[in-house]
Every structure is written in structure tokens, then in C-alpha cells.
C-alpha positions as CSV (number, residue, x, y, z in Angstrom):
1,M,-46.4,-42.6,-160.6
2,N,-45.2,-42.8,-164.3
3,Q,-43.7,-45.6,-166.0
4,P,-40.2,-44.5,-167.5
5,D,-41.7,-45.0,-171.2
6,R,-44.8,-42.5,-170.2
7,R,-44.6,-38.9,-170.9
8,P,-46.2,-36.9,-168.0
9,S,-49.7,-35.7,-168.6
10,V,-50.9,-32.1,-167.4
11,L,-54.7,-30.8,-168.0
12,F,-55.2,-27.0,-167.6
13,V,-58.5,-25.8,-166.6
14,C,-60.3,-22.7,-166.4
15,V,-63.9,-21.7,-167.1
16,H,-63.9,-20.9,-170.6
17,N,-61.0,-22.4,-171.7
18,A,-60.1,-19.4,-173.9
19,G,-57.4,-17.7,-172.3
20,R,-55.3,-18.8,-169.2
21,S,-55.8,-22.3,-169.7
22,Q,-54.7,-22.0,-173.7
23,M,-51.7,-20.2,-172.7
24,G,-50.6,-23.0,-170.1
25,A,-51.1,-25.7,-172.4
26,A,-49.6,-24.0,-175.4
27,Y,-46.3,-23.0,-173.4
28,T,-46.2,-26.8,-171.7
29,T,-46.1,-28.3,-175.6
30,Y,-43.8,-25.4,-176.7
31,L,-41.4,-25.6,-173.8
32,S,-41.4,-29.1,-173.1
33,G,-40.9,-30.1,-177.0
34,G,-43.5,-32.5,-176.8
35,A,-42.0,-34.4,-173.5
36,V,-45.2,-33.5,-171.6
37,E,-48.8,-34.7,-172.9
38,V,-50.8,-31.8,-172.6
39,R,-54.7,-30.7,-172.3
40,S,-56.8,-28.4,-171.5
41,A,-60.3,-27.9,-171.1
42,G,-63.2,-25.4,-169.3
43,S,-66.1,-26.2,-167.0
44,A,-68.3,-23.8,-169.4
45,P,-66.1,-23.2,-172.7
46,A,-66.3,-20.2,-174.6
47,E,-67.1,-19.9,-178.3
48,S,-63.5,-19.2,-179.3
49,I,-59.9,-18.3,-178.0
50,N,-59.8,-14.8,-176.6
51,P,-58.1,-12.5,-179.4
52,A,-55.7,-10.6,-177.1
53,V,-54.3,-13.9,-175.7
54,R,-53.7,-15.0,-179.6
55,E,-52.0,-12.2,-180.2
56,A,-49.8,-12.3,-176.6
57,M,-48.9,-15.8,-177.6
58,L,-48.2,-14.9,-181.4
59,E,-45.6,-12.4,-179.8
60,E,-44.1,-15.3,-178.5
61,G,-43.9,-17.3,-181.5
62,I,-46.7,-19.4,-180.4
63,D,-49.7,-19.9,-182.9
64,I,-52.8,-21.0,-181.1
65,S,-55.1,-19.5,-183.4
66,A,-56.3,-23.1,-184.7
67,E,-57.1,-24.2,-181.0
68,K,-60.9,-24.4,-179.8
69,P,-62.4,-24.0,-176.3
70,K,-63.2,-27.9,-175.1
71,I,-65.4,-29.0,-172.3
72,L,-63.9,-30.5,-169.5
73,T,-64.6,-34.2,-169.5
74,T,-64.1,-36.8,-166.9
75,D,-61.9,-38.6,-169.0
76,A,-59.4,-36.0,-169.4
77,L,-59.3,-35.6,-165.4
78,Q,-58.7,-39.2,-165.2
79,A,-55.9,-39.7,-168.0
80,S,-53.7,-36.7,-166.2
81,D,-51.3,-36.9,-163.6
82,V,-51.2,-32.8,-162.8
83,V,-54.5,-30.9,-163.1
84,I,-53.7,-27.2,-163.0
85,T,-56.5,-25.4,-162.2
86,M,-57.1,-21.3,-162.9
87,G,-60.0,-19.6,-161.4
88,C,-62.7,-22.2,-161.8
89,G,-62.9,-22.7,-158.0
90,D,-66.0,-25.2,-157.1
91,T,-66.8,-25.6,-161.0
92,C,-64.0,-27.9,-161.2
93,P,-64.7,-31.5,-160.3
94,Y,-62.3,-33.3,-157.9
95,Y,-60.9,-37.1,-158.2
96,P,-58.8,-38.4,-155.5
97,G,-55.4,-39.5,-156.5
98,K,-54.8,-36.7,-158.7
99,R,-52.4,-34.0,-158.0
100,Y,-54.3,-30.7,-158.1
101,V,-52.2,-27.2,-158.4
102,D,-54.3,-24.0,-158.3
103,W,-52.7,-21.1,-160.1
104,T,-54.3,-17.8,-159.0
105,L,-54.1,-15.5,-161.9
106,D,-56.1,-12.3,-163.3
107,D,-58.8,-13.4,-165.9
108,P,-57.8,-12.1,-169.4
109,A,-61.3,-12.0,-170.5
110,G,-62.5,-8.4,-171.7
111,Q,-58.8,-7.4,-171.2
112,G,-56.5,-6.1,-173.9
113,V,-53.3,-7.3,-175.3
114,D,-51.3,-4.7,-172.8
115,S,-53.2,-6.3,-169.7
116,V,-52.7,-10.0,-170.9
117,R,-48.8,-9.8,-171.2
118,P,-48.4,-10.0,-167.6
119,I,-50.8,-12.8,-167.2
120,R,-48.9,-14.6,-169.8
121,D,-45.4,-13.9,-168.7
122,E,-46.7,-15.3,-165.1
123,I,-48.0,-18.3,-167.0
124,K,-44.5,-19.0,-168.7
125,G,-42.8,-18.8,-165.5
126,R,-45.0,-21.0,-164.0
127,V,-44.9,-23.5,-166.6
128,L,-41.3,-23.3,-166.6
129,A,-41.2,-24.5,-162.9
130,L,-44.0,-27.4,-163.4
131,L,-41.7,-28.8,-166.0
132,A,-38.6,-28.4,-163.4
133,E,-40.8,-30.5,-160.9
134,L,-41.6,-33.0,-163.7
135,G,-37.9,-33.6,-164.3
136,V,-38.5,-32.0,-168.1
137,A,-35.7,-29.6,-169.4
138,P,-37.2,-26.8,-171.3
139,V,-36.6,-26.5,-175.1
140,V,-34.7,-23.7,-175.9
141,H,-35.9,-22.2,-179.3
142,A,-34.2,-19.7,-181.4
């Protein structure tokens, strides 16, 4: 398990790394106040972050406009304690000894911000539950 001086590490994975995994990573970073090491990646990354996802996160006070979709690497998987998959199915590699959790969520690709908000809110709730499991108290932002 984790050494006391080491932050828990979470990797969020979806196919394009342009929506769900970016929201999960952003919420985990924001709500943990940096107490969790966070990565996100995709098995087939898009060119850029979904604009409706960017807008929905801005409504929460979280700016992900500087983020870029990244390719999933073996190093990222091996360096993570928990791997959260979101709709990548068989395209997500499996490494024994890692804790995998699959979050079944609607895909925000091609959706407007009105459709992205419920997905965003579901991810926020799941991130809060994950932080509780990791023993990390969420940071309250004014």
C-alpha cells in the first residue's frame, strides 16, 4: 500500500481523454487540494478538450483550457495506485496488482453543455466518494 509520506495516485482513462477523464482528473486535483497525485490519459486521444466539457467545468470554477489529451502509457498505469476507467472497455490495458474501478458514464462527445452538466455532476460525486475511500478530506473552496 502507500507509504505514509507518499500521496495516493489516481489515473483517469477514457478513449479520447477529452471529456470524462479530464473532468475526473480536474475534480480530483481541485477537491483534494493536491493531496492526490492525478493523471489522465486516453487510448486514442482527441486533438483537444471537448469545448462543452471545458465550459461546464468553468461553471464550477475549474479551468481546464490548458489541458491537452494525452496517450495512455504503461508508465502512467504502473505509477498509479487506482485506475478509473470510463467507457474504454477492452482498449484499456490491464496490469495485475492495480486497483481498477470502471465508472459507467454517458459520453459527452458531441453533446452540448446542457447534456454535459449531469455527467459532470455525477463525476464530481464519484470523485468525492473516491477521496473518502482514499482517506483524503475534500478542500472546501469559497
